[in-house]
N, C-alpha and C positions, 0 to 999 in steps of 0.2 A: 846518488850524486856523482860517484866516480864514473858510472856508465854515461851519465849525461855530459860530463866534462869531456870524456873521450869522444863522444859524438860531436860536440861542438868543435873540438880541435880538428876532427876529420873534415867537418864542413868548412872550416876556415882554410884548411889546406886545399880543398877542392876549389873554393872560391878564388884563392890566390893563383892557382894554376889557370883558372879561366881568365882572370884579369891579365896574366902574363901573355896568354894566347891572343887576347884582344890588342895588347900593346905591341905585338910583333910588327915590324915594318913590312910593307907589302912585298918587298923583294926577298924577304927571308921565308916567305911561305913556300913549303916544299911542294913541288909539283907531283901529283899522283903518278905512280909508275905502272898502275894497273888500269885496265886489263892488258894482258900480254898476249901475243900471237906467235905461234911457232909451228911451221909445217901444217897449217890448217887447223891446229888446235888453238883454242882461246881459253886463257886462264884468268880468273878474277877472284878477288877476295875482299873482305871488308868486315866491319863490326859495328857494334852499337853499345853504348854505355848509358844506362838510365838510372837516375837518382830521384827518388820521390819520398816525401814525408806525408804520412796520413794520420789524421786525428779523427776519432769518432767516439760517440757516447750516447747512452740512453736509447739505443736501437731496440725496439720492442720485438719480442718473439711470441709466437702463437702457442707453442707447446710448453710443457712444464719445465722449469718453474715459471708460471705466467707473469709473476710480479717482478721478475728480474730482467733488466736489460741485457741484451746479448753481450757478454764479456765485459760489461762496464766500460770504464775509460780505456781507450787504446791509443797509443802514440808510438809509431815505429818509422824508422827510416829504411827504405828498401833500396838495395843496390843490385842491379841486374846487368850482367855483361854477356854479350853475344859475339861470336866470331864465326864467319862463314867463308866457304871457298867453293868455287865451281870450275869445272872443266867441260868444254864443249867442242865437239867435232862433227861438223856437217849435220846439225840438228839433234845430235845425241848429247844430252847434258847430264853430268854427274854433279850433284849438289849435296853439301853437308854443312850443318850448323851446330855449334856447341853453345850451351847455355848454362849460366849459373846465377842464382839469386839468393842472397842472404839478407838478413835484417838485423838492425840494431834496435833493440826494444828499449823504449823509455818508460812506457807503461803498457802492460804490467812488467815490473822489474824482473820477475822470475821466469819469464817466458823463454823457452828454448826453441820455439818453432822457427825453422829456417835459419838457425844460428850458423855463423861462419864455421867451416867453409861450405856446409851443406853439400848438395849433390852437384856433380858435373854431369850435364845431360846431353845426350845426342838429340837435339831438338828437332832437326830435320835430317833425313838421309834418304835420298831418292834418285831414281833414274827417270829422266824425262825424254821422250821421243817427240820432238817438235817438227811436224810436217814429214817425218820419216815414213809413216804409214800411209801418207796421202796428203794432198793439199787440204788444209783446214782441220787436220786431225792432230790432237795432242794427247799422248798417253803418259801418265805419271804413276810410277810404282814405288812404294816405300812409305816412310814416315814423312808426312807433309802437312801443311796448313791447308784446310779446305773451307772455303767460304762460298756459299751458293745462294741464289735468290736474294731475298731481303735480308738474309743472315739472321732472321729471327729464329730459325729452326736448324740451320746448319752452319756452325762456325767453331764451336768449342768442344774439344775432345777431352780436356783435362780440367774440369771445372773446380776441383777442390784446391788446386794450387794457385788460384787467383790468376793474375795476368802473367805469371812466369812463363807459361807455355799454353798453346792451344792445339797442339798437333794431334793428328789421327794416323793410325797405321792402316794403310789401305791402297786402293787403286782408284784413279780418276781417269775418265776419258771424256774429252771435249771434242765435239764434231761441229764444224760450221757447215750446215747443210746448204745454205745459200747466203746471200748478203743480208737477208732479213730474218733468218731462223738459225738457232743454235741448239744443240742437244748436249746435255751434260749428264754423265752417269758416274756413280761412285759406290764403292763398297769398303767398309772399315771394320776393324776389330781392335778394341781397346781394353786393356786390363786395368785392374784397380791399383796396380803398382807398376812403375816403370822398370822392366827387367833389364834394361840397358844402362841404368844409372850407375855412375862411378862414385864410390863412397856411399853406398846404399843406405838410406835413412828409413826404409820401409814407409815411404811417404804415400799416403792415400791420395790419389788424384781423381777418383770418381766421386767420393763423398756421398754415398748412398745410405742414408738412415743408419749410421753407425754400424756398418757391416762388420761382423766379427770374422769373416772368412772371405775368400775370393768372390768378387762380384764383377763379372765381365760384361761388356757391351759390344754388340755386333749389329750390322745392318747395312743399309745402302739406300739408293734411290735414283730417281731420274728427273731431270728438269728439262722442259722445253720452253725456250724463250723466243718470242717472235715479235716482229714489227710489221706484220702483214698490212696493218693500217697505220699511217703515220701518227694519227691522233689517238690511237689506243694500243700501245705496246702491252703485251701480257705474258704471263708465265703459267704453265701447268706443271704440277709435280706430284710424284708419289714417293713416299718415304716409308721404309720398313726398319724397325728397330727391335732387337731382342736383348733382354736382360736375363742373365742366368740367375738361378736360385741362390739364396744366401741366407745367413743367419744374422740376426741383429738383436740388440738389447733395448727393449722399449723404454724401460725406466729402471732406476737403480734398485727398486724393490721387486722387480719382476724377472722371471726366468727368460733366457734367450728364446726367441721365436724364429721359426723357419718361414721364409718368404719364398713362394714358388716362382718359377720362371714366368716372364711376361713377354708378350708380343704385341707390338703396336703397328697399325697400318694407318698412314695419314695421307689424305688426298687434298690437294690445295689448288687454288686459283688466285693469281695476283694480277689485278688490272692497274695500269698506270696511265690514265687518260690525260691528254693535254688539251685544255680548253681554249687556249690562246697564248699570246706572247707573255702574259703575266700570270696566268692561272693554270694550275695543274693539280692532280690528285693521285691518290693511291688507295686501293682497297684489296686487302688480302683476306681470303676466307679459307679455312681448313677444317675438315671433318676427320675425326680420329676413331678408329675401331680396333677391336682385338680382344686380348685376354690378359688380365693382370693377376698376379699371384696364383697362377695355374687355373683358377676356375671363376674369376670375376670378369664378366664381360665389360668391355670398354666402349663408352659412347660419349665423346667429348668434342669440343669445337674451339676454334680460335677465330677472332676477327680483329683486324688492325687496319688503320688507314689514316688519311689526312686530306685536307683541302688546303692548298698553299697559294699565297699571293706574293709575287715578286715584282714590286714596282721598279721601274727603270730609273734608279737613282745611283749616284756615284759610289755610295758605300754598300751597295748590293744588299739591301734589306730583304728579309723574307718573313712573312707572318703566316702561321698555320694553326688550324684547329685539328686536333689529333684524338684518336681513340684507340685504346688497347683493351680487348676483351678476351679473357681466358676462362673457360667454364670451370666451375667448382664442383667438388664431390659432395653429394648428399650422403652423410654418414649413416642414415637410416635405410639406405638401399644397398643391395648386394652388387649393384652395377657401379662401375667406376666412371663418374662423370667429370672428374677433374682432368683438365688438359695436361698432357705430358709434353714438356718443351723440347724433348729429344736432345739434339746437340745445340740447343739455344740457351744453355745454362751459364750465362755471363751477363754483365750489367748493361744490357741493351735498353732497359727501362730506367734503372737508377743504380748508382754505386752504393748509396746508402741502404736502399731497401732490399738489395739482394742479400744482405746479412740477416734479414728476418727469417730466412729459410734455412739457415745454417744448422739448426738443431733437428731439421727434418731431412731434407736432401739438398745438398749445396746448390745454390742458384736455381732452385726449382720453381720457376714462375708458373703459377696456377691460381685459380680462384681469384681473379683480379679483373676489376672494371676501372679503367683509368682514362677519363677524358681530361685533356689539358690543352692549354694554349702555349705557343712557342713563338719567340722572335729571335732572328739571327741577323747578323750584319758583319761587314768587313770594315772596321773603322780605319784601317790603314793597310798597306801592302803586307801580306803575310799574316795579318791578324784576323782571328775569327772569334766573335762574341756570340754566346747563346744563352738565352734565359727562358725558363718555362715554369708554369704554375698550374696545378690542378688537384682535384680531390681524388682519392683512391678509395675503392669500395671492394668488398668481398661479395661474390654472388651468394655463397652459402655462409650462414652465420655460425661458423664452427670454431671461432676464436675463443679466448678466455673471457672476453667481455660479452655484453648482451646484444650488441648491434652489428651492423655490417660496414660501418665507416672505418676504413683503415687509417685515414688521416689526410691532411693537406700536405702536398710535396712541392717544394720550390727548389729550382736548380739554376745556378749561374756558372758558366765556364768561359774562360778566356784562353785561347791559344795564341802564342806569339813567337816570332823568330828572335834568335839571339845573335847568331853569326853565321857566316858562310865562308868556306875556304880558309879555315884556321891553320890546318897542317897539310891539307891537300886541296886540289882544285874543286872537288865535289863534296867536301866535308860540310856538314850542317849541324848547327846547335839550335835547339828550340826548347820551348817550355810551355807549361800551362798552369793555370790556377783554377781550382774547382771548389765550389761550396754548395752543399745540399742541406736542406732543413725539412724536417717532418714534424708536424703537430699531430700526435696519435689521436685516433677517434675511438668510438664506442666498441670497435672490434677487439680492443685491448683493455686491460685493467690498469694500465699505467698512463700517466698524463704528462710526464716530462718531455719537453721538446727534444727531439733527436737531431744530431748534426753529424755531418761528414765533411771534412776539409782536407784538401790535398794541394801540394805544390810539386811540380816535376820539372827537371831539366834533363834533356837527352842529347847525346852527341853521336852522330852517325858518320862513318867514314868508309 
């Protein structure tokens, strides 16, 4: 009760500060003094404050204990603060960003995860050469956020810490070959703990099968994006990922097991056809080969795509039929057929359902067939509304239940603006509401309806 009261007092304080900002006369709004310029140098800085509360319960898990929902009831308020600064001189850019996220737990009461003050992180720290090496060439070296292609396979370098960070340590090179074709290359190396964290909590940021020792990830790839034909833009890519060997504890009554090193080679093609002014599509196909746990060959695949209709109406509606297919592993075979999502271990499918993999490998989308319908619109300026519904299946019946139906998943999300220019000319405040519901199917032994709810307010300056 004391924890809850403290949380409510903090929320009231934040609400009061927000109302005060809204009530400020226009002439009292402080004009932003950045960016600055001096002798050819450009300096800039800013930050972001994000507050969100999340509730979830009855989320089913596939591994033991199969009859228990993942973590039971959860209710936490998350506070993330970020501050960044940059200096630029004739296309040479130095950029740094600090990050901290802590949580106020309401349920469970005894949780200490991400407690105040937690870690102060160097979230980004890189050198970027923009056009210095030639026109259309951008080279970035250091800790950075990397998002390539459809972002289904390359976005998240730190899946276990949720949305606190997504950085990767590496090098990226972007080359604009001509007005129609672009080449992107990257190479990364990520460790299971952040060695640069201040106030080190020994936080696991890889989340790989309860690893008991160091488990590092390395790799890279190449993307070729082209619009050689206006009606059929496409991407070709090759991705390589290496996971080091590690020790993990399968169950409480079993001895630690050693998992060998793994190498994954993924080849992909993404087509983005335009059928007319109102119709478009997407089809991404990827094949995966290699070796897992030192001696098991990998043969897996991914398919994802959609057909979208955007009628020309004032509120910009869009209706789409979508499919996600990720191959599953046949446990009776020595071959690994389950697709490895590489650096795509984040909630690109669902915020609720990503927790179902927490007891295996954090955010590890695999063995999934998910056809769904989606509708989006912009009911007013700055507002975005999205709703989707569809059944989820497992290709392989390897769950605690007797069937392949993971369940029906419904999602509704509303993004909305709150204010602009509160303390500076370019400041923005926005928020969103999110609700997800899952009715578990025969893949599980539980039948309770799962839910995930979230509200968020963020302020950028």
